[in-house]
ZALUM-609758 format. One record per residue: y, z, x of N, C-alpha, C in turn; residue in three letters. Coordinates in steps of 0.02 Angstrom, whole numbers, plus 50000, padded with zeros to 5 digits. Layout:
(pt (Y Z X) (Y Z X) (Y Z X) ala)
...
//
This chain:
(pt (49942 50000 50046) (50001 50006 49993) (50065 49999 50042) met)
(pt (50062 50039 50096) (50118 50037 50155) (50134 49975 50181) ser)
(pt (50072 49939 50192) (50083 49873 50226) (50118 49828 50181) ile)
(pt (50099 49822 50110) (50120 49782 50057) (50192 49795 50049) asn)
(pt (50207 49865 50045) (50270 49877 50032) (50311 49845 50098) ala)
(pt (50295 49861 50159) (50332 49828 50202) (50338 49754 50207) gln)
(pt (50289 49730 50190) (50292 49649 50183) (50344 49623 50127) thr)
(pt (50335 49659 50065) (50376 49643 50020) (50465 49657 50038) ser)
(pt (50462 49722 50070) (50524 49734 50099) (50565 49680 50150) ser)
(pt (50521 49658 50198) (50537 49606 50235) (50555 49543 50208) leu)
(pt (50506 49519 50151) (50521 49455 50128) (50600 49463 50081) gly)
(pt (50606 49533 50048) (50669 49528 50010) (50724 49520 50063) ser)
(pt (50722 49566 50120) (50775 49555 50168) (50790 49485 50197) ser)
(pt (50737 49448 50210) (50739 49367 50217) (50777 49338 50165) arg)
(pt (50755 49346 50105) (50796 49313 50051) (50867 49336 50046) val)
(pt (50884 49393 50062) (50965 49420 50062) (50986 49379 50110) ile)
(pt (50963 49383 50182) (50988 49353 50242) (51003 49275 50220) ala)
(pt (50950 49245 50194) (50962 49171 50169) (51014 49163 50127) ser)
(pt (51016 49207 50069) (51066 49200 50022) (51141 49214 50056) asn)
(pt (51147 49250 50107) (51222 49271 50125) (51224 49206 50178) leu)
(pt (51193 49170 50219) (51207 49123 50249) (51228 49066 50217) arg)
(pt (51193 49058 50158) (51201 49003 50107) (51289 49021 50082) lys)
(pt (51284 49087 50067) (51355 49093 50038) (51414 49087 50089) gln)
(pt (51404 49104 50161) (51454 49093 50214) (51457 49019 50225) arg)
(pt (51406 48975 50212) (51418 48899 50222) (51467 48879 50167) ile)
(pt (51446 48897 50101) (51491 48875 50047) (51562 48894 50056) ala)
(pt (51575 48951 50073) (51635 48985 50083) (51678 48937 50124) phe)
(pt (51638 48912 50194) (51671 48879 50240) (51688 48818 50222) ala)
(pt (51640 48788 50186) (51656 48719 50163) (51721 48714 50104) val)
(pt (51719 48775 50059) (51780 48776 50018) (51838 48798 50055) leu)
(pt (51844 48827 50104) (51905 48841 50142) (51919 48779 50185) phe)
(pt (51875 48740 50205) (51893 48674 50247) (51914 48619 50184) ala)
(pt (51893 48616 50122) (51921 48580 50083) (51993 48604 50059) leu)
(pt (52004 48675 50062) (52066 48693 50046) (52116 48670 50092) leu)
(pt (52096 48673 50169) (52144 48658 50215) (52158 48588 50217) leu)
(pt (52106 48543 50189) (52117 48473 50190) (52171 48465 50143) met)
(pt (52176 48495 50084) (52230 48483 50033) (52294 48510 50057) val)
(pt (52301 48579 50074) (52364 48611 50094) (52387 48587 50154) val)
(pt (52359 48574 50211) (52389 48552 50273) (52434 48498 50269) leu)
(pt (52410 48440 50243) (52445 48375 50228) (52505 48401 50192) pro)
(pt (52506 48428 50134) (52563 48450 50108) (52620 48486 50139) val)
(pt (52591 48539 50185) (52636 48578 50226) (52668 48537 50279) leu)
(pt (52626 48496 50302) (52657 48450 50357) (52707 48402 50333) trp)
(pt (52698 48383 50267) (52743 48335 50235) (52819 48371 50227) leu)
(pt (52806 48440 50196) (52862 48483 50183) (52903 48495 50247) phe)
(pt (52860 48515 50302) (52907 48522 50361) (52925 48462 50395) gly)
(pt (52901 48402 50389) (52934 48347 50412) (52998 48330 50378) phe)
(pt (53001 48335 50310) (53053 48328 50279) (53116 48381 50286) ile)
(pt (53088 48444 50298) (53138 48493 50315) (53162 48483 50387) ile)
(pt (53117 48476 50436) (53146 48465 50498) (53185 48402 50512) tyr)
(pt (53184 48354 50471) (53228 48294 50482) (53277 48280 50440) his)
(pt (53274 48323 50383) (53330 48325 50333) (53377 48377 50326) gly)
(pt (53360 48433 50362) (53412 48494 50347) (53488 48465 50374) trp)
(pt (53482 48442 50431) (53557 48424 50454) (53596 48373 50416) arg)
(pt (53558 48340 50371) (53597 48284 50334) (53626 48328 50263) gln)
(pt (53588 48387 50247) (53618 48429 50185) (53675 48460 50202) val)
(pt (53729 48432 50199) (53800 48474 50211) (53832 48472 50145) thr)
(pt (53880 48516 50146) (53917 48523 50082) (53957 48449 50046) trp)
(pt (53975 48424 50104) (54012 48353 50080) (53959 48304 50052) ser)
(pt (53891 48312 50086) (53841 48262 50059) (53814 48276 49987) phe)
(pt (53823 48355 49971) (53808 48369 49915) (53859 48368 49859) leu)
(pt (53920 48360 49863) (53977 48366 49824) (54019 48290 49826) thr)
(pt (54009 48255 49863) (54046 48193 49871) (53999 48137 49848) leu)
(pt (54041 48083 49810) (54001 48025 49785) (53990 47975 49840) pro)
(pt (53945 47934 49830) (53940 47878 49893) (53995 47830 49883) pro)
(pt (54005 47804 49947) (54063 47769 49964) (54051 47693 49962) arg)
(pt (53987 47667 49978) (53973 47605 49984) (53900 47599 49957) ala)
(pt (53875 47530 49944) (53815 47510 49935) (53762 47539 49992) val)
(pt (53795 47539 50050) (53741 47560 50114) (53725 47637 50105) asp)
(pt (53744 47667 50058) (53722 47742 50049) (53771 47785 50094) ala)
(pt (53825 47763 50121) (53874 47807 50154) (53905 47855 50104) ala)
(pt (53915 47916 50127) (53948 47965 50088) (53898 48022 50050) gly)
(pt (53916 48041 50004) (53868 48098 49962) (53817 48067 49921) gly)
(pt (53796 48119 49878) (53747 48099 49830) (53753 48132 49768) ile)
(pt (53815 48160 49756) (53827 48200 49687) (53812 48173 49627) phe)
(pt (53834 48108 49616) (53816 48087 49556) (53742 48075 49549) pro)
(pt (53700 48068 49597) (53632 48049 49583) (53595 48122 49566) ala)
(pt (53627 48175 49602) (53607 48248 49578) (53620 48264 49508) ile)
(pt (53678 48250 49490) (53693 48264 49418) (53655 48222 49360) val)
(pt (53644 48163 49385) (53601 48107 49349) (53540 48129 49346) gly)
(pt (53505 48158 49398) (53432 48178 49392) (53444 48246 49351) thr)
(pt (53476 48287 49357) (53477 48347 49318) (53487 48341 49228) val)
(pt (53523 48289 49225) (53538 48258 49144) (53468 48230 49128) tyr)
(pt (53427 48199 49179) (53368 48163 49161) (53312 48211 49150) leu)
(pt (53318 48255 49175) (53270 48314 49174) (53275 48340 49101) met)
(pt (53332 48369 49095) (53352 48406 49028) (53344 48371 48972) ile)
(pt (53360 48307 48967) (53354 48257 48913) (53276 48236 48900) gly)
(pt (53242 48236 48951) (53171 48221 48941) (53141 48277 48914) thr)
(pt (53148 48333 48944) (53112 48394 48915) (53144 48403 48833) ile)
(pt (53205 48396 48820) (53231 48398 48762) (53191 48349 48703) ala)
(pt (53179 48291 48729) (53142 48251 48684) (53072 48259 48683) val)
(pt (53037 48279 48739) (52964 48277 48739) (52938 48344 48720) ala)
(pt (52978 48401 48733) (52948 48465 48714) (52937 48467 48630) leu)
(pt (52986 48455 48588) (52982 48462 48522) (52921 48412 48483) pro)
(pt (52918 48353 48512) (52867 48314 48497) (52800 48323 48522) leu)
(pt (52793 48349 48582) (52733 48380 48606) (52703 48440 48578) gly)
(pt (52752 48486 48568) (52729 48545 48531) (52711 48539 48459) val)
(pt (52755 48495 48430) (52730 48474 48358) (52672 48440 48350) gly)
(pt (52649 48393 48395) (52590 48362 48389) (52539 48407 48405) gly)
(pt (52543 48444 48457) (52483 48496 48471) (52479 48540 48419) ala)
(pt (52526 48569 48388) (52521 48614 48323) (52483 48583 48274) val)
(pt (52498 48522 48251) (52470 48486 48204) (52397 48478 48225) tyr)
(pt (52382 48456 48289) (52307 48432 48303) (52266 48499 48303) leu)
(pt (52300 48570 48315) (52260 48624 48329) (52255 48654 48262) thr)
(pt (52306 48656 48227) (52314 48704 48173) (52290 48670 48099) glu)
(pt (52318 48602 48099) (52307 48570 48024) (52256 48518 48023) tyr)
(pt (52239 48473 48081) (52207 48417 48080) (52130 48428 48067) ala)
(pt (52115 48481 48090) (52032 48486 48082) (52002 48456 48130) gly)
(pt (51934 48423 48115) (51896 48399 48168) (51864 48339 48149) arg)
(pt (51909 48291 48115) (51885 48228 48098) (51873 48180 48151) ser)
(pt (51851 48122 48136) (51843 48066 48194) (51911 48044 48203) arg)
(pt (51956 48027 48162) (52028 48014 48172) (52053 48052 48232) leu)
(pt (52053 48133 48227) (52076 48179 48271) (52048 48153 48342) val)
(pt (51985 48150 48339) (51948 48140 48413) (51973 48072 48450) arg)
(pt (51987 48031 48401) (52020 47967 48426) (52087 47976 48450) leu)
(pt (52125 48021 48406) (52190 48029 48441) (52187 48068 48512) val)
(pt (52144 48120 48507) (52149 48165 48578) (52122 48119 48633) arg)
(pt (52071 48066 48621) (52047 48018 48669) (52113 47977 48696) leu)
(pt (52151 47952 48640) (52210 47913 48650) (52262 47951 48706) ala)
(pt (52260 48015 48690) (52308 48056 48738) (52283 48061 48799) ile)
(pt (52225 48072 48813) (52196 48075 48872) (52201 47998 48913) val)
(pt (52196 47955 48872) (52203 47885 48911) (52281 47876 48915) asn)
(pt (52320 47899 48870) (52393 47887 48893) (52419 47917 48959) leu)
(pt (52379 47986 48976) (52396 48015 49037) (52382 47970 49108) ala)
(pt (52336 47926 49094) (52314 47890 49153) (52337 47824 49152) gly)
(pt (52395 47798 49107) (52430 47732 49120) (52472 47736 49179) val)
(pt (52463 47687 49217) (52528 47682 49271) (52591 47690 49254) pro)
(pt (52641 47716 49300) (52705 47737 49273) (52745 47663 49254) ser)
(pt (52729 47614 49306) (52765 47555 49277) (52752 47523 49219) ile)
(pt (52685 47539 49192) (52672 47515 49119) (52715 47554 49078) val)
(pt (52721 47617 49085) (52770 47650 49033) (52839 47628 49058) his)
(pt (52862 47597 49112) (52922 47581 49121) (52935 47508 49079) gly)
(pt (52887 47468 49079) (52897 47403 49045) (52885 47411 48972) leu)
(pt (52865 47458 48944) (52859 47487 48879) (52925 47507 48853) phe)
(pt (52953 47550 48898) (53019 47578 48882) (53072 47525 48881) gly)
(pt (53067 47481 48934) (53116 47414 48926) (53102 47377 48869) leu)
(pt (53038 47360 48855) (53024 47314 48794) (53048 47345 48721) gly)
(pt (53025 47410 48717) (53029 47438 48654) (53090 47476 48649) phe)
(pt (53116 47519 48688) (53168 47558 48677) (53232 47519 48689) phe)
(pt (53244 47474 48759) (53300 47447 48774) (53310 47384 48726) val)
(pt (53262 47344 48737) (53268 47277 48696) (53257 47274 48625) leu)
(pt (53209 47311 48598) (53195 47315 48533) (53243 47360 48493) phe)
(pt (53241 47424 48503) (53275 47475 48474) (53344 47470 48488) val)
(pt (53364 47468 48545) (53444 47455 48568) (53468 47394 48553) gly)
(pt (53434 47335 48554) (53452 47271 48526) (53463 47276 48466) gly)
(pt (53424 47305 48423) (53423 47302 48339) (53491 47341 48322) ser)
(pt (53497 47407 48363) (53561 47435 48344) (53632 47401 48357) ile)
(pt (53623 47360 48413) (53681 47317 48430) (53697 47267 48377) asp)
(pt (53636 47232 48345) (53639 47172 48309) (53656 47205 48230) arg)
(pt (53617 47248 48220) (53634 47260 48136) (53666 47325 48121) phe)
(pt (53687 47369 48163) (53718 47424 48152) (53796 47414 48183) ile)
(pt (53800 47400 48242) (53865 47397 48277) (53888 47322 48272) leu)
(pt (53850 47270 48261) (53879 47207 48243) (53907 47187 48304) his)
(pt (53883 47187 48358) (53928 47163 48424) (53870 47127 48461) thr)
(pt (53898 47073 48499) (53869 47032 48548) (53863 47065 48613) gln)
(pt (53912 47108 48625) (53907 47142 48697) (53857 47204 48696) arg)
(pt (53801 47207 48738) (53764 47258 48738) (53787 47324 48744) pro)
(pt (53775 47369 48700) (53802 47441 48710) (53739 47484 48709) val)
(pt (53687 47483 48666) (53625 47518 48674) (53571 47463 48694) trp)
(pt (53577 47404 48693) (53532 47355 48715) (53536 47347 48791) gly)
(pt (53540 47387 48822) (53541 47387 48902) (53519 47449 48928) gln)
(pt (53493 47463 48982) (53458 47518 49021) (53525 47581 49015) pro)
(pt (53504 47631 48990) (53551 47687 48986) (53498 47749 48985) cys)
(pt (53548 47818 48995) (53513 47885 48992) (53471 47893 48929) leu)
(pt (53487 47872 48878) (53452 47885 48809) (53369 47854 48813) leu)
(pt (53382 47792 48837) (53309 47769 48846) (53266 47786 48905) trp)
(pt (53306 47815 48956) (53270 47837 49012) (53239 47906 48981) gly)
(pt (53275 47942 48948) (53250 48015 48916) (53183 47991 48878) phe)
(pt (53197 47940 48829) (53134 47930 48805) (53079 47895 48830) cys)
(pt (53088 47853 48875) (53034 47838 48914) (52993 47885 48959) thr)
(pt (53031 47928 48988) (53009 47986 49030) (52965 48033 48984) leu)
(pt (52998 48030 48921) (52964 48090 48867) (52896 48060 48856) ala)
(pt (52879 47990 48851) (52821 47953 48837) (52772 47975 48891) val)
(pt (52797 47966 48956) (52758 47987 49013) (52727 48054 49014) val)
(pt (52771 48105 48993) (52749 48168 49012) (52723 48205 48937) ile)
(pt (52723 48165 48886) (52700 48188 48820) (52622 48213 48820) leu)
(pt (52583 48184 48860) (52511 48192 48865) (52497 48264 48906) pro)
(pt (52540 48289 48955) (52548 48337 48983) (52567 48397 48939) ile)
(pt (52622 48390 48899) (52638 48442 48855) (52607 48453 48795) val)
(pt (52577 48401 48772) (52516 48408 48714) (52458 48445 48740) ile)
(pt (52434 48427 48804) (52371 48464 48814) (52377 48529 48835) thr)
(pt (52442 48546 48870) (52447 48620 48894) (52458 48659 48829) ala)
(pt (52495 48636 48782) (52513 48669 48716) (52446 48674 48673) thr)
(pt (52411 48635 48679) (52343 48647 48638) (52297 48694 48661) glu)
(pt (52296 48703 48740) (52257 48753 48771) (52294 48821 48755) glu)
(pt (52366 48817 48761) (52400 48883 48749) (52386 48902 48664) ala)
(pt (52384 48855 48624) (52376 48865 48553) (52298 48901 48541) leu)
(pt (52250 48872 48577) (52183 48879 48559) (52170 48954 48598) met)
(pt (52203 48977 48650) (52198 49039 48680) (52213 49102 48630) ser)
(pt (52258 49089 48585) (52275 49139 48534) (52221 49160 48492) val)
(pt (52198 49230 48494) (52149 49248 48459) (52142 49224 48388) pro)
(pt (52087 49216 48358) (52078 49202 48292) (52109 49265 48243) ala)
(pt (52088 49319 48271) (52100 49381 48229) (52178 49389 48211) ser)
(pt (52214 49354 48261) (52290 49359 48257) (52307 49327 48181) phe)
(pt (52281 49267 48182) (52286 49217 48119) (52273 49251 48056) arg)
(pt (52198 49282 48063) (52168 49305 48001) (52220 49373 47980) glu)
(pt (52240 49417 48030) (52274 49468 48013) (52353 49450 47978) ala)
(pt (52375 49401 47997) (52428 49363 47974) (52420 49347 47909) ser)
(pt (52370 49299 47885) (52352 49272 47825) (52325 49322 47783) leu)
(pt (52301 49384 47805) (52270 49441 47759) (52332 49486 47733) gly)
(pt (52393 49483 47769) (52452 49512 47743) (52494 49473 47696) leu)
(pt (52472 49414 47682) (52508 49366 47630) (52551 49314 47660) gly)
(pt (52555 49301 47729) (52597 49251 47763) (52564 49180 47746) ala)
(pt (52596 49135 47748) (52581 49069 47729) (52559 49042 47794) thr)
(pt (52527 48982 47798) (52506 48947 47853) (52559 48933 47908) lys)
(pt (52615 48908 47881) (52671 48896 47925) (52701 48951 47950) trp)
(pt (52705 49001 47907) (52732 49067 47930) (52696 49101 47993) gln)
(pt (52625 49092 47986) (52581 49127 48036) (52582 49080 48099) thr)
(pt (52601 49019 48091) (52607 48982 48162) (52674 48986 48179) val)
(pt (52721 48995 48149) (52783 49004 48167) (52805 49073 48204) arg)
(pt (52784 49130 48172) (52794 49190 48190) (52747 49224 48225) arg)
(pt (52686 49200 48230) (52631 49235 48263) (52594 49190 48328) val)
(pt (52576 49132 48301) (52548 49086 48351) (52581 49063 48406) val)
(pt (52645 49028 48386) (52690 48997 48441) (52715 49052 48478) leu)
(pt (52746 49113 48468) (52779 49165 48507) (52711 49180 48560) pro)
(pt (52647 49186 48528) (52603 49226 48572) (52583 49161 48623) thr)
(pt (52585 49096 48613) (52567 49041 48658) (52620 49024 48692) ala)
(pt (52675 49044 48687) (52751 49024 48727) (52731 49020 48800) leu)
(pt (52700 49058 48828) (52691 49062 48909) (52653 48992 48929) pro)
(pt (52603 48971 48886) (52564 48925 48897) (52611 48859 48888) gly)
(pt (52651 48858 48839) (52693 48801 48821) (52750 48794 48871) ile)
(pt (52764 48844 48899) (52808 48833 48963) (52783 48813 49016) leu)
(pt (52713 48816 49021) (52670 48794 49087) (52682 48718 49075) thr)
(pt (52659 48695 49003) (52671 48622 49002) (52735 48597 49015) gly)
(pt (52793 48622 48999) (52851 48605 49012) (52875 48600 49084) ala)
(pt (52844 48644 49126) (52857 48645 49195) (52809 48587 49227) ile)
(pt (52761 48577 49209) (52716 48516 49240) (52756 48454 49217) leu)
(pt (52784 48458 49153) (52813 48401 49134) (52877 48379 49172) gly)
(pt (52917 48432 49191) (52984 48434 49222) (52961 48402 49287) ile)
(pt (52908 48433 49324) (52890 48408 49392) (52873 48339 49397) gly)
(pt (52840 48308 49342) (52822 48246 49334) (52881 48193 49325) arg)
(pt (52915 48215 49281) (52983 48179 49265) (53018 48163 49321) ala)
(pt (53041 48219 49361) (53087 48214 49420) (53064 48164 49476) ala)
(pt (53003 48171 49479) (52986 48114 49527) (52969 48037 49511) gly)
(pt (52975 48027 49457) (52973 47966 49425) (53016 47915 49444) glu)
(pt (52993 47858 49487) (53037 47801 49502) (53027 47737 49458) thr)
(pt (52970 47718 49449) (52961 47662 49418) (52990 47657 49340) ala)
(pt (52980 47704 49303) (53008 47695 49233) (53078 47707 49224) pro)
(pt (53109 47735 49272) (53177 47746 49266) (53217 47684 49296) val)
(pt (53172 47650 49341) (53213 47599 49386) (53236 47537 49335) met)
(pt (53203 47531 49273) (53208 47474 49232) (53239 47490 49161) ile)
(pt (53249 47565 49154) (53270 47582 49092) (53342 47628 49097) thr)
(pt (53356 47659 49160) (53415 47692 49156) (53444 47707 49215) cys)
(pt (53415 47685 49278) (53452 47696 49345) (53491 47641 49367) ala)
(pt (53553 47664 49411) (53593 47611 49442) (53588 47626 49515) ala)
(pt (53597 47570 49545) (53596 47576 49624) (53657 47599 49655) ser)
(pt (53710 47588 49624) (53767 47615 49654) (53814 47628 49601) phe)
(pt (53837 47687 49581) (53883 47702 49528) (53913 47772 49554) lys)
(pt (53975 47769 49580) (54010 47828 49622) (54047 47877 49569) pro)
(pt (54024 47871 49503) (54051 47916 49462) (54006 47938 49403) phe)
(pt (54002 47991 49379) (53959 48018 49328) (53965 47984 49265) leu)
(pt (53901 47979 49228) (53894 47939 49171) (53944 47972 49115) pro)
(pt (53964 47925 49072) (54012 47945 49024) (53984 47963 48958) ser)
(pt (53921 47948 48950) (53883 47958 48885) (53816 47938 48892) gly)
(pt (53771 47943 48830) (53708 47919 48830) (53689 47850 48840) leu)
(pt (53753 47813 48827) (53740 47740 48827) (53759 47711 48887) ser)
(pt (53760 47758 48949) (53793 47735 49007) (53723 47745 49062) asp)
(pt (53721 47704 49118) (53664 47722 49171) (53698 47763 49213) ser)
(pt (53656 47783 49254) (53669 47843 49299) (53636 47841 49363) ala)
(pt (53652 47853 49419) (53622 47863 49484) (53565 47913 49481) met)
(pt (53509 47919 49517) (53464 47955 49505) (53431 47961 49575) leu)
(pt (53405 48033 49586) (53385 48045 49658) (53323 47998 49678) leu)
(pt (53269 47999 49631) (53214 47961 49656) (53231 47878 49672) pro)
(pt (53263 47852 49630) (53277 47783 49632) (53327 47776 49686) tyr)
(pt (53375 47818 49707) (53426 47817 49757) (53378 47828 49827) his)
(pt (53336 47864 49823) (53284 47866 49888) (53253 47799 49899) leu)
(pt (53225 47779 49849) (53191 47712 49850) (53242 47649 49871) tyr)
(pt (53302 47657 49840) (53347 47604 49865) (53370 47615 49934) phe)
(pt (53375 47664 49957) (53400 47679 50030) (53336 47660 50076) val)
(pt (53275 47674 50056) (53219 47659 50101) (53209 47569 50101) val)
(pt (53213 47548 50035) (53190 47465 50040) (53241 47426 50034) thr)
(pt (53317 47445 50024) (53357 47396 50017) (53419 47407 50072) gln)
(pt (53429 47467 50100) (53491 47478 50139) (53459 47454 50206) val)
(pt (53499 47405 50242) (53465 47392 50313) (53481 47452 50364) pro)
(pt (53417 47475 50393) (53413 47514 50445) (53434 47581 50434) asn)
(pt (53401 47613 50377) (53435 47670 50350) (53399 47724 50408) pro)
(pt (53445 47776 50420) (53428 47833 50461) (53367 47879 50438) ser)
(pt (53329 47901 50478) (53277 47936 50448) (53307 48002 50426) leu)
(pt (53362 48041 50458) (53397 48095 50436) (53415 48086 50352) gln)
(pt (53451 48022 50345) (53474 48014 50278) (53403 48019 50223) leu)
(pt (53361 47974 50236) (53305 47977 50199) (53281 48053 50190) gln)
(pt (53262 48081 50241) (53232 48152 50244) (53291 48194 50192) ala)
(pt (53343 48190 50207) (53391 48228 50172) (53397 48216 50097) gly)
(pt (53386 48154 50069) (53381 48145 50001) (53323 48175 49973) ile)
(pt (53258 48160 50013) (53209 48194 49997) (53198 48263 49988) ala)
(pt (53234 48296 50033) (53243 48367 50031) (53276 48394 49969) leu)
(pt (53334 48363 49960) (53377 48376 49908) (53337 48375 49832) val)
(pt (53302 48313 49826) (53256 48309 49776) (53204 48363 49758) leu)
(pt (53170 48387 49810) (53115 48433 49819) (53142 48499 49802) val)
(pt (53210 48512 49832) (53240 48578 49820) (53258 48586 49741) ala)
(pt (53278 48535 49709) (53303 48538 49647) (53239 48542 49599) leu)
(pt (53189 48504 49613) (53122 48521 49566) (53107 48592 49582) val)
(pt (53108 48612 49642) (53081 48679 49659) (53120 48731 49617) phe)
(pt (53185 48720 49617) (53221 48768 49586) (53223 48774 49505) cys)
(pt (53221 48715 49483) (53196 48712 49404) (53127 48744 49397) ile)
(pt (53087 48730 49436) (53012 48750 49415) (53008 48828 49428) asn)
(pt (53040 48858 49478) (53044 48928 49487) (53084 48962 49429) val)
(pt (53133 48928 49406) (53174 48961 49344) (53117 48958 49282) ser)
(pt (53083 48902 49279) (53036 48899 49221) (52979 48949 49231) ala)
(pt (52952 48967 49295) (52901 49001 49303) (52922 49078 49291) val)
(pt (52990 49098 49309) (53014 49157 49308) (53025 49174 49226) val)
(pt (53043 49124 49181) (53049 49136 49121) (52969 49141 49080) leu)
(pt (52932 49105 49107) (52861 49106 49083) (52827 49171 49094) arg)
(pt (52839 49196 49154) (52825 49262 49176) (52847 49322 49126) thr)
(pt (52910 49317 49124) (52947 49365 49077) (52922 49365 49009) arg)
(pt (52903 49307 48971) (52880 49303 48915) (52801 49334 48911) glu)
(pt (52760 49314 48974) (52698 49337 48970) (52694 49423 48976) his)
(pt (52745 49447 49010) (52738 49528 49011) (52764 49551 48945) arg)
(pt (52787 49515 48902) (52817 49540 48836) (52754 49546 48785) arg)
(pt (52687 49516 48808) (52626 49523 48769) (52600 49600 48762) arg)
(pt (52581 49616 48712) (52567 49682 48699) (52482 49680 48684) lys)
(pt (52453 49626 48708) (52377 49628 48705) (52342 49590 48767) trp)
//
């Protein structure tokens, strides 16, 4: 019996040692994969900061450009990018949250709902340039042109040309799948007991959604907004043909006006300006990254504050 016990103990020790070796190997592989993702991103940020920080001066941030060769500052591009992000979220967030509420709370599980969800997933994988062509054809030429012809009765394009409003709408289509998906996940994470308790107290379905479900799911909804802002701020192809201007040294006067934008300005400097300095390119990229970072941090702080207000 003693020999059998020793043999069994030795076998168990070997199994435990083998499992520990496999665990260490798995952790090493996962750590290596993590480094493969993180190190290039850190190198890219370090490259941008190292080559661009000298370019980011007060005059560079507050003055307009002086010529098409990108001399001067980038203040109109900064303001235009902020306008674009705010307007895009203002259009996409109500549509995305409303669509997610309907799909989660009212639509049920019919075949049509499954097809709609499949369409949303496919929409997220459409290339950006396709969204841009859609925005040009539908918003700029069809909607804007119809407004000019049948409402304003003018031959001069007012809305039938690239402008901020159509840039908002086009980027809203781009980030709509992100907002809908994140909002759906947030709504489904709300316990069913919350809905049952509200309905049991005599509240209607809409009152339950508006006063119980949506406030509880607000941190997750803000997560979708954060991801949408990050996606919208870096898009170049959709805005290039719907609202961006290559050189416009003044701020837009309204929604029917085009504007300079940091992503397109960076693209223009890299591809169209002869012999641009690396410092200028990195400086524009650094300002764009810093702007997106500040907006994301503000949204994360708001989301964290709302999350801490939960009592469950």
